[in-house]
C-alpha positions as a Markdown table, in Angstrom:
| # | Residue | x | y | z |
|---|---|---|---|---|
| 1 | Ser | 85.4 | 136.9 | 187.6 |
| 2 | Val | 85.1 | 134.0 | 185.2 |
| 3 | Ala | 88.1 | 133.1 | 183.2 |
| 4 | Pro | 87.5 | 133.1 | 179.5 |
| 5 | Ile | 87.3 | 129.7 | 177.8 |
| 6 | Asn | 89.3 | 129.2 | 174.7 |
| 7 | Ile | 87.6 | 127.0 | 172.1 |
| 8 | Asp | 89.9 | 125.2 | 169.8 |
| 9 | Asp | 88.0 | 125.0 | 166.5 |
| 10 | Asp | 90.6 | 122.7 | 165.0 |
| 11 | Gly | 90.2 | 120.2 | 167.9 |
| 12 | Leu | 86.5 | 120.1 | 167.6 |
| 13 | Glu | 86.7 | 119.5 | 163.9 |
| 14 | Glu | 89.3 | 116.7 | 164.5 |
| 15 | Gln | 87.0 | 115.0 | 167.1 |
| 16 | His | 84.1 | 115.3 | 164.7 |
| 17 | Asp | 86.1 | 113.8 | 161.9 |
| 18 | Asp | 87.2 | 110.9 | 164.1 |
| 19 | Ser | 83.5 | 110.3 | 165.1 |
| 20 | Val | 82.4 | 110.2 | 161.5 |
| 21 | Asp | 85.3 | 107.9 | 160.5 |
| 22 | His | 84.4 | 105.6 | 163.4 |
| 23 | Lys | 80.8 | 105.4 | 162.3 |
| 24 | Lys | 81.8 | 104.8 | 158.7 |
| 25 | Glu | 84.1 | 101.9 | 159.8 |
| 26 | Lys | 81.3 | 100.4 | 161.9 |
| 27 | Trp | 78.9 | 100.8 | 158.9 |
| 28 | Phe | 81.4 | 99.1 | 156.6 |
| 29 | Asp | 82.1 | 96.3 | 159.1 |
| 30 | Arg | 78.3 | 95.7 | 159.4 |
| 31 | Lys | 78.0 | 95.7 | 155.6 |
| 32 | Lys | 80.9 | 93.2 | 155.4 |
| 33 | Gly | 79.3 | 91.0 | 157.9 |
| 34 | Leu | 76.0 | 91.0 | 156.0 |
| 35 | Trp | 77.7 | 90.4 | 152.7 |
| 36 | Gly | 79.6 | 87.5 | 154.3 |
| 37 | Ser | 76.3 | 86.0 | 155.5 |
| 38 | Tyr | 74.7 | 86.4 | 152.1 |
| 39 | Ile | 77.7 | 84.8 | 150.4 |
| 40 | Phe | 77.7 | 81.9 | 152.9 |
| 41 | Leu | 73.9 | 81.4 | 152.4 |
| 42 | Ala | 74.2 | 81.6 | 148.7 |
| 43 | Thr | 77.0 | 79.1 | 148.7 |
| 44 | Phe | 75.1 | 76.7 | 151.0 |
| 45 | Leu | 72.0 | 76.9 | 148.8 |
| 46 | Thr | 74.0 | 76.3 | 145.6 |
| 47 | Leu | 75.7 | 73.3 | 147.1 |
| 48 | Ala | 72.4 | 71.9 | 148.4 |
| 49 | Ile | 70.8 | 72.3 | 144.9 |
| 50 | Leu | 73.8 | 70.7 | 143.2 |
| 51 | Ala | 73.7 | 67.8 | 145.7 |
| 52 | Phe | 70.0 | 67.3 | 145.1 |
| 53 | Thr | 70.4 | 67.5 | 141.4 |
| 54 | Leu | 73.2 | 65.0 | 141.5 |
| 55 | Ser | 71.2 | 62.6 | 143.7 |
| 56 | Ala | 68.2 | 62.8 | 141.4 |
| 57 | Arg | 70.5 | 62.2 | 138.3 |
| 58 | Ile | 72.1 | 59.1 | 140.0 |
| 59 | Tyr | 68.7 | 57.8 | 140.9 |
| 60 | Glu | 67.5 | 58.3 | 137.3 |
| 61 | Ile | 70.5 | 56.6 | 135.9 |
| 62 | Asn | 70.2 | 53.6 | 138.2 |
| 63 | Thr | 66.5 | 53.3 | 137.4 |
| 64 | His | 67.2 | 53.5 | 133.7 |
| 65 | Arg | 69.9 | 50.9 | 134.0 |
| 66 | Arg | 67.5 | 48.4 | 135.6 |
| 67 | Asp | 65.2 | 48.8 | 132.5 |
| 68 | Asp | 67.9 | 49.1 | 129.9 |
| 69 | Pro | 68.3 | 46.0 | 127.9 |
| 70 | Asp | 72.0 | 46.8 | 127.3 |
| 71 | Thr | 72.6 | 46.4 | 131.0 |
| 72 | Ile | 70.7 | 43.1 | 131.4 |
| 73 | Lys | 73.0 | 40.2 | 131.2 |
| 74 | Arg | 71.8 | 38.1 | 128.2 |
| 75 | Thr | 72.8 | 34.5 | 127.5 |
| 76 | Asp | 74.7 | 33.6 | 124.4 |
| 77 | Arg | 71.6 | 31.7 | 123.2 |
| 78 | Tyr | 69.5 | 34.8 | 123.5 |
| 79 | Leu | 72.0 | 36.8 | 121.5 |
| 80 | Asp | 72.3 | 34.2 | 118.8 |
| 81 | Phe | 68.5 | 34.0 | 118.5 |
| 82 | Lys | 68.3 | 37.8 | 118.4 |
| 83 | Leu | 70.8 | 38.0 | 115.6 |
| 84 | Ala | 69.0 | 35.4 | 113.6 |
| 85 | Leu | 65.7 | 37.3 | 114.0 |
| 86 | Glu | 67.3 | 40.7 | 113.1 |
| 87 | Leu | 68.6 | 39.1 | 109.9 |
| 88 | Met | 64.9 | 38.7 | 109.1 |
| 89 | Asn | 64.3 | 42.4 | 109.8 |
| 90 | Val | 62.6 | 41.6 | 113.1 |
| 91 | Thr | 63.5 | 44.5 | 115.4 |
| 92 | Gly | 62.2 | 46.2 | 118.6 |
| 93 | Phe | 64.3 | 44.4 | 121.2 |
| 94 | Asp | 65.4 | 47.6 | 122.8 |
| 95 | Asp | 62.3 | 47.7 | 125.0 |
| 96 | Pro | 62.6 | 45.0 | 127.7 |
| 97 | Ser | 58.8 | 45.0 | 128.2 |
| 98 | Ala | 57.9 | 44.8 | 124.6 |
| 99 | Pro | 56.1 | 41.6 | 123.4 |
| 100 | Cys | 59.0 | 40.9 | 121.0 |
| 101 | Thr | 61.6 | 41.0 | 123.7 |
| 102 | Leu | 59.4 | 38.9 | 126.1 |
| 103 | Ala | 58.9 | 36.3 | 123.4 |
| 104 | Leu | 62.6 | 36.1 | 122.6 |
| 105 | Ala | 63.4 | 35.8 | 126.3 |
| 106 | Trp | 61.0 | 32.9 | 126.6 |
| 107 | Leu | 62.4 | 31.1 | 123.6 |
| 108 | Ala | 66.0 | 31.6 | 124.6 |
| 109 | Asp | 65.9 | 31.2 | 128.4 |
| 110 | Ala | 62.7 | 29.3 | 129.3 |
| 111 | Asp | 62.0 | 27.0 | 126.3 |
| 112 | Asn | 63.9 | 23.8 | 125.7 |
| 113 | Phe | 63.9 | 24.4 | 121.9 |
| 114 | Glu | 67.0 | 22.7 | 120.4 |
| 115 | Ser | 68.2 | 25.1 | 117.8 |
| 116 | Ser | 71.1 | 23.0 | 116.8 |
| 117 | Ser | 68.9 | 20.2 | 115.4 |
| 118 | Val | 66.4 | 22.3 | 113.4 |
| 119 | Ser | 66.4 | 24.9 | 110.7 |
| 120 | Asn | 66.0 | 28.6 | 111.2 |
| 121 | Ala | 62.5 | 28.3 | 109.8 |
| 122 | Asp | 61.5 | 26.3 | 112.9 |
| 123 | Leu | 63.1 | 29.0 | 115.1 |
| 124 | Tyr | 61.2 | 31.8 | 113.3 |
| 125 | Gln | 58.0 | 29.9 | 113.5 |
| 126 | Arg | 58.3 | 29.1 | 117.2 |
| 127 | Tyr | 59.3 | 32.6 | 118.0 |
| 128 | Ala | 56.3 | 34.0 | 115.9 |
| 129 | Met | 53.8 | 31.8 | 117.8 |
| 130 | Ala | 55.3 | 32.9 | 121.2 |
| 131 | Leu | 55.0 | 36.5 | 120.0 |
| 132 | Phe | 51.4 | 35.9 | 119.0 |
| 133 | Tyr | 50.7 | 34.4 | 122.4 |
| 134 | Ile | 52.1 | 37.4 | 124.2 |
| 135 | Ser | 50.8 | 40.1 | 121.9 |
| 136 | Thr | 47.2 | 38.9 | 122.1 |
| 137 | Asn | 47.3 | 38.5 | 125.9 |
| 138 | Met | 46.6 | 34.8 | 125.6 |
| 139 | Asn | 48.1 | 34.2 | 129.0 |
| 140 | Ser | 44.6 | 35.0 | 130.4 |
| 141 | Thr | 42.8 | 32.3 | 128.3 |
| 142 | Ile | 42.3 | 28.6 | 128.5 |
| 143 | Val | 45.3 | 27.9 | 126.2 |
| 144 | Ala | 47.7 | 29.5 | 128.7 |
| 145 | Val | 50.2 | 27.0 | 130.2 |
| 146 | His | 48.9 | 27.5 | 133.7 |
| 147 | Ala | 45.2 | 27.2 | 132.8 |
| 148 | Gly | 45.0 | 23.4 | 132.7 |
| 149 | Lys | 41.8 | 23.5 | 130.6 |
| 150 | Val | 43.1 | 22.1 | 127.4 |
| 151 | Glu | 45.3 | 19.2 | 126.5 |
| 152 | Ser | 47.7 | 21.2 | 124.4 |
| 153 | Pro | 48.2 | 24.7 | 125.8 |
| 154 | Trp | 50.7 | 27.2 | 124.3 |
| 155 | Leu | 54.3 | 27.8 | 125.3 |
| 156 | Thr | 55.0 | 24.2 | 126.1 |
| 157 | Glu | 57.9 | 22.0 | 125.1 |
| 158 | Asp | 55.8 | 20.4 | 122.4 |
| 159 | Gln | 56.1 | 21.3 | 118.7 |
| 160 | Val | 54.0 | 24.4 | 117.9 |
| 161 | Cys | 51.8 | 22.2 | 115.6 |
| 162 | Arg | 50.6 | 20.5 | 118.8 |
| 163 | Trp | 49.5 | 23.7 | 120.4 |
| 164 | Ser | 45.8 | 24.2 | 120.7 |
| 165 | Gly | 44.2 | 25.9 | 117.6 |
| 166 | Ile | 47.2 | 25.7 | 115.3 |
| 167 | Thr | 47.0 | 23.9 | 112.0 |
| 168 | Cys | 50.1 | 22.7 | 110.2 |
| 169 | Ser | 50.9 | 21.2 | 106.8 |
| 170 | Asn | 52.3 | 18.1 | 108.4 |
| 171 | Ser | 54.4 | 17.4 | 105.3 |
| 172 | Pro | 57.3 | 14.8 | 105.6 |
| 173 | Glu | 59.8 | 17.6 | 105.2 |
| 174 | Asp | 58.6 | 20.0 | 107.8 |
| 175 | Asp | 55.7 | 21.1 | 110.0 |
| 176 | Thr | 54.8 | 24.5 | 108.7 |
| 177 | Val | 52.1 | 26.5 | 110.4 |
| 178 | Thr | 49.3 | 27.2 | 108.0 |
| 179 | Gly | 46.5 | 28.4 | 110.2 |
| 180 | Ile | 45.4 | 29.5 | 113.7 |
| 181 | Asn | 41.8 | 29.1 | 114.9 |
| 182 | Leu | 41.1 | 30.5 | 118.3 |
| 183 | Ser | 37.7 | 32.0 | 117.4 |
| 184 | Asp | 36.2 | 30.8 | 120.7 |
| 185 | Leu | 38.6 | 32.9 | 122.7 |
| 186 | Arg | 38.1 | 36.5 | 123.4 |
| 187 | Leu | 41.7 | 37.7 | 122.6 |
| 188 | Ser | 42.8 | 41.2 | 123.0 |
| 189 | Gly | 45.8 | 43.2 | 121.9 |
| 190 | Thr | 47.3 | 43.1 | 118.4 |
| 191 | Ile | 48.3 | 40.6 | 115.8 |
| 192 | Pro | 52.1 | 41.1 | 115.3 |
| 193 | Asn | 53.2 | 42.0 | 111.8 |
| 194 | Glu | 56.2 | 39.7 | 112.2 |
| 195 | Leu | 53.9 | 36.7 | 111.5 |
| 196 | Ala | 53.8 | 37.8 | 107.8 |
| 197 | Ile | 57.6 | 37.7 | 107.7 |
| 198 | Leu | 58.3 | 34.6 | 109.9 |
| 199 | Val | 55.3 | 32.4 | 109.0 |
| 200 | Pro | 54.7 | 33.1 | 105.3 |
| 201 | His | 52.3 | 30.2 | 104.8 |
| 202 | Leu | 49.9 | 31.4 | 107.5 |
């Protein structure tokens, strides 16, 4: 005869509960692992974006500094001339590539103009003629310093009254520019408004 088998319902239920708990633990462990991976990936991407943004900003700042007139080391002569011109309401020197800034840089750093021996009127007049030269793209004409096609090109050490096409009063007191005749040249660009302020007899 076969002996009867006693089934312990409580034991089965306990085993079932253990199995379910084990599966739950594995599921939670798996979820924790996934969440950890997500957090790591999100953190990595965030840091990468921040690093890229910071690098781009640094590059932008450095590029801006190269073009920023405030970071360009200017000579005392440049700053003195700039102040004198600003007192005459001549502005626009914030743009390092603007004709007004280029004209001032030439006058202060490349020209041998002796400001100590002349009046401010001579300074204004010489600056105005340099500004006219640059604003009208005269560097591509026969009166450019490098052209070598006229005896009296512009932007030389001579007085502006000796520059080609310029007429002056030639009075004993001063040499005031009264006219510019460059009709044979095909100039382009614009005539600067500063001429009306700095060269009133033109």
